[in-house]
C-alpha positions in Angstrom: 0.0 0.0 0.0 1.4 3.4 -1.0 2.3 5.8 1.7 -0.1 8.8 1.8 2.7 11.1 2.5 4.3 10.3 -0.9 1.3 11.7 -2.7 2.4 15.3 -1.8 5.8 16.7 -2.4 7.9 17.7 0.6 7.6 21.5 0.0 3.8 21.2 -0.1 3.8 19.2 3.2 5.9 21.9 4.9 3.7 24.7 3.7 0.7 22.8 5.0 2.3 22.3 8.4 3.2 26.0 8.6 -0.3 27.0 7.6 -1.7 24.7 10.4 0.7 26.3 12.9 -0.2 29.8 11.9 -4.0 29.1 12.1 -3.6 27.5 15.5 -1.5 30.5 16.8 -4.0 33.0 15.3 -6.9 31.2 16.9 -5.2 31.1 20.3 -4.3 34.8 20.0 -7.9 35.7 19.0 -9.3 33.8 22.0 -6.8 35.4 24.3 -7.7 38.9 23.0 -11.4 38.2 23.5 -10.8 37.0 27.0 -8.7 40.0 27.8 -11.5 42.3 26.5 -14.1 40.5 28.7 -11.9 40.7 31.8 -10.1 44.0 31.0 -10.7 45.4 34.5 -8.5 42.6 35.9 -6.1 42.0 33.0 -5.2 45.6 32.3 -4.0 46.3 35.9 -1.8 43.2 35.8 -0.2 44.2 32.5 0.3 47.8 33.7 1.8 46.4 36.9 4.2 44.2 34.9 5.3 47.2 32.9 5.8 49.2 36.1 7.7 46.4 37.8 10.0 46.2 34.7 10.6 49.9 34.9 11.1 50.2 38.6 12.9 46.9 39.2 16.4 48.3 39.1 15.6 51.0 41.6 14.0 48.4 44.0 17.0 46.1 43.6 19.4 48.9 44.5 17.4 49.6 47.7 17.5 45.9 48.6 21.2 45.6 48.0 21.7 48.7 50.2 20.1 46.6 53.1 16.5 47.9 53.0 13.8 45.4 53.7 12.1 44.2 50.6 8.6 45.4 51.7 9.9 48.8 52.7 11.9 49.1 49.5 8.8 48.2 47.4 6.7 50.8 49.4 9.3 53.5 48.9 9.4 52.8 45.2 5.6 53.0 44.9 5.5 56.3 46.9 8.3 57.7 44.6 6.2 56.8 41.6 3.1 58.4 43.0 5.1 61.6 43.8 6.7 61.8 40.4 3.5 61.1 38.4 1.5 63.4 40.7 4.1 66.2 40.3 4.1 65.8 36.5 0.3 65.9 36.4 0.2 69.0 38.6 2.8 70.8 36.4 0.9 69.9 33.2 -2.5 71.0 34.6 -1.0 74.2 36.0 0.5 75.1 32.7 -2.8 74.4 30.9 -4.9 76.3 33.4 -2.6 79.4 33.3 -2.8 79.6 29.5 -6.3 78.1 29.0 -8.1 81.4 28.4 -5.3 82.6 26.0 -5.5 79.3 24.0 -9.3 79.6 23.6 -8.9 83.3 22.6 -6.2 82.4 20.1 -8.2 79.6 18.6 -11.3 81.9 18.3 -9.2 84.6 16.6 -7.9 82.0 14.2 -11.5 80.8 13.5 -12.7 84.3 12.9 -9.8 85.0 10.5 -10.7 81.8 8.6 -14.4 82.8 8.6 -13.5 86.3 7.1 -11.5 84.6 4.3 -14.0 81.8 3.5 -17.2 83.3 4.8 -18.7 83.6 1.3 -18.1 80.0 0.6 -18.7 78.6 4.0 -20.7 79.2 7.1 -20.3 82.1 9.5 -19.5 81.7 13.2 -22.9 82.9 14.2 -24.6 80.2 12.1 -22.3 77.6 13.6 -23.1 78.8 17.1 -26.9 78.8 16.4 -26.7 75.3 14.9 -24.7 74.1 17.9 -27.3 75.5 20.3 -30.0 73.7 18.3 -28.1 70.4 18.4 -27.4 70.7 22.1 -31.1 71.3 22.9 -32.1 68.4 20.6 -29.7 65.9 22.0 -29.5 67.1 25.6 -30.5 63.7 27.0 -27.9 61.9 24.9 -25.2 64.3 26.1 -26.3 63.8 29.7 -26.1 60.0 29.3 -22.6 60.5 27.7 -21.5 62.5 30.7 -22.7 59.8 33.1 -20.9 57.1 31.1 -17.8 59.3 31.1 -17.9 59.6 34.8 -18.2 55.8 35.1 -15.2 55.4 32.8 -13.2 57.8 34.9 -14.1 55.9 38.1 -13.1 52.6 36.4 -9.8 54.1 35.3 -9.0 55.3 38.8 -9.9 51.9 40.2 -7.6 50.1 37.7 -4.8 52.6 38.4 -5.0 52.0 42.2 -5.1 48.2 41.6 -2.1 48.4 39.3 -0.1 50.3 41.9 -0.9 47.7 44.6 0.1 45.0 42.2 3.4 46.8 41.5 4.1 46.7 45.2 3.4 43.0 45.5 5.4 42.2 42.3 8.4 44.1 43.5 8.3 42.6 47.0 7.8 39.0 45.9 10.0 39.1 42.7 12.6 36.9 44.3 10.0 34.1 44.6 8.7 34.4 41.1 11.1 31.9 39.5 10.3 29.2 42.1 6.6 29.7 41.7 6.9 29.5 37.9 8.9 26.3 38.1 6.3 24.6 40.3 3.5 25.5 37.9 5.4 24.3 34.8 4.7 20.8 33.4 7.2 18.1 34.3 10.5 18.3 32.4 9.8 21.9 31.1 10.7 23.9 34.2 14.1 25.1 32.8 12.6 26.1 29.5 9.7 27.9 31.0 11.9 29.8 33.4 14.3 30.8 30.6 11.4 32.0 28.4 9.9 34.0 31.2 13.3 35.6 32.1 13.9 36.4 28.5 10.5 38.0 28.0 10.8 40.1 31.2 14.3 41.2 30.2 12.9 42.3 26.8 10.1 44.3 28.5 12.6 45.7 31.0 14.9 46.8 28.2 12.1 48.4 26.3 10.8 50.3 29.3 14.3 51.5 30.2 15.0 52.6 26.6 11.7 54.4 26.3 12.2 56.2 29.6 15.6 57.4 28.6 14.3 58.6 25.2 11.3 60.3 26.9 13.7 62.1 29.3 15.9 63.4 26.5 12.8 64.6 24.5 11.4 66.3 27.5 14.6 68.1 28.4 15.2 69.2 24.8 11.7 70.6 24.3 11.6 72.2 27.7 14.9 74.0 27.0 13.6 75.1 23.6 10.4 76.5 25.2 12.4 78.2 27.9 14.6 79.9 25.3 11.4 81.0 23.5 10.0 82.3 26.8 6.9 80.1 26.6 5.0 80.0 29.9 4.7 76.6 31.6 7.7 75.2 29.9 8.4 72.8 32.8 4.9 71.5 32.7 4.9 71.0 29.0 8.2 69.2 29.3 6.5 66.9 31.8 3.7 66.3 29.4 6.2 65.4 26.7 7.8 62.9 29.1 4.5 61.2 30.0 3.2 61.2 26.4 6.4 59.5 25.1 5.1 56.2 26.5 2.2 56.3 24.0 4.0 55.9 20.6 3.3 58.5 17.9 0.0 59.7 19.4 1.6 60.9 22.7 4.3 62.9 20.9 1.6 64.4 18.6 -0.7 65.5 21.4 2.1 66.9 23.7 3.7 68.8 20.8 0.3 70.2 19.8 -0.3 71.4 23.3 3.1 73.1 23.4 2.5 74.9 20.1 -1.0 76.0 21.3 0.4 77.5 24.5 3.1 79.3 22.5 0.5 80.6 20.1 -1.7 81.8 22.9 0.9 83.7 24.9 3.7 84.6 22.4 2.0 84.9 19.0 2.1 83.2 15.7 5.9 83.6 15.0 6.9 82.1 18.4 4.4 79.3 17.8 6.1 78.5 14.5 9.5 78.4 16.3 7.9 76.1 19.0 6.7 73.8 16.2 10.2 73.8 14.7 11.6 72.8 18.1 9.1 70.0 18.5 9.7 68.7 14.9 13.5 68.8 15.4 13.3 66.8 18.6 11.0 64.3 17.0 13.4 63.9 14.1 16.3 63.5 16.6 14.3 60.8 18.3 13.3 58.9 15.2 16.7 59.0 13.4 19.2 59.0 16.2 17.8 58.0 19.6 15.4 55.2 18.6 18.0 53.3 16.5 20.8 53.9 18.9 19.0 53.1 22.2 16.2 50.7 21.4 18.3 48.6 19.0 20.4 47.6 22.1 17.4 46.7 24.2 14.7 45.5 21.8 15.5 44.5 18.2 12.3 45.2 16.2 12.1 46.5 12.7 10.3 49.8 12.3 7.7 48.1 10.1 7.0 45.7 12.9 6.6 48.6 15.3 4.1 50.4 13.1 2.0 47.3 12.5 2.1 46.4 16.2 0.9 49.9 17.2 -1.8 49.8 14.5 -3.1 46.4 15.7 -3.0 47.5 19.3 -4.9 50.7 18.5 -7.6 48.8 16.6 -8.0 46.3 19.5 -7.9 48.6 22.6 -7.4 52.2 21.5 -4.8 54.2 23.3 -4.3 51.5 25.9 -3.6 49.1 23.1 -1.0 51.4 21.7 0.6 51.6 25.1 0.7 47.8 25.7 1.4 46.6 22.1 5.1 47.2 21.9 6.0 45.8 25.3 4.0 42.7 24.7 5.5 42.3 21.2 9.0 42.7 22.8 8.2 39.9 25.2 7.0 37.7 22.4 10.2 38.4 20.5 12.2 37.5 23.5 10.4 34.2 23.9 10.9 33.4 20.2 14.6 34.2 20.4 14.9 31.9 23.5 13.2 29.0 21.7 15.3 29.4 18.6 18.5 29.4 20.8 17.4 26.2 22.5 16.0 24.2 19.6 18.2 25.3 16.7 21.0 22.9 16.1 24.5 24.5 16.3 26.1 25.0 12.9 29.3 22.9 12.3 
């Protein structure tokens, strides 16, 4: 009886095997994404806590090496994070509040100028205002329900942030027992492989967070110095906004740069706003062409095309949060793949 495998050539069998593997992996990933979407209030804090632990791990380890108790070191680390983040938020809000009226006035003046130039072909500001009042009166109930849902979203976000901070404390405190716990949960005979994959994935995430933080710090310092030279009010707060926004790829840099330009336009005029835009664009070019290849290539080796596709996929799945988590998770996946290749690829003669 003829062997059924002989009916198909070897290349066709290999392609079929790879297609089956790809379909299986895609199915597992899809089910995992759906489960994460259903249990996002529990999954998101865990992922954020892992990112925070990867970023704050070196500081916690230094405190432990200095003789500080692990629990106290973890608590001090969490308090320092709250202080830094709270200070950055205060500086950003203070900068926006101080120049909020000027920003609105500048935007109104720009809108009036556009209406004067295109009033014959478009709609005047009075018509827009009257139409807006009609829409508000017609859809007032919808707006009220939207406000209520927005309040619930804010409450859910605060709850997840608090839970993530508590998880960061426990992850840092019990990080020395993570390897042992993972080995006990691994199937028989795979403990070494599972531990090596977990270590490689966490090291990739840690390298990504460390590189991103260093790049964000340089961006914030450069933009803050440029805004100080241009005498733009709230330059320190805008620099803090740039630092925080750098953790959200592309979108964070765009939003923080737009706010800096708007503040410059409101307080210093159109010419200074153009100079502020030039400063923001120059820093972004420095980041994209010098800092990213030089720093991130040493921590996480990902092609720019992979980065863009990953960010797009993360945004389509979970919006801004997906953009924030997409690259660290992809870095962890790349670390696992590299570890598996190193373990299962036969050495060349």
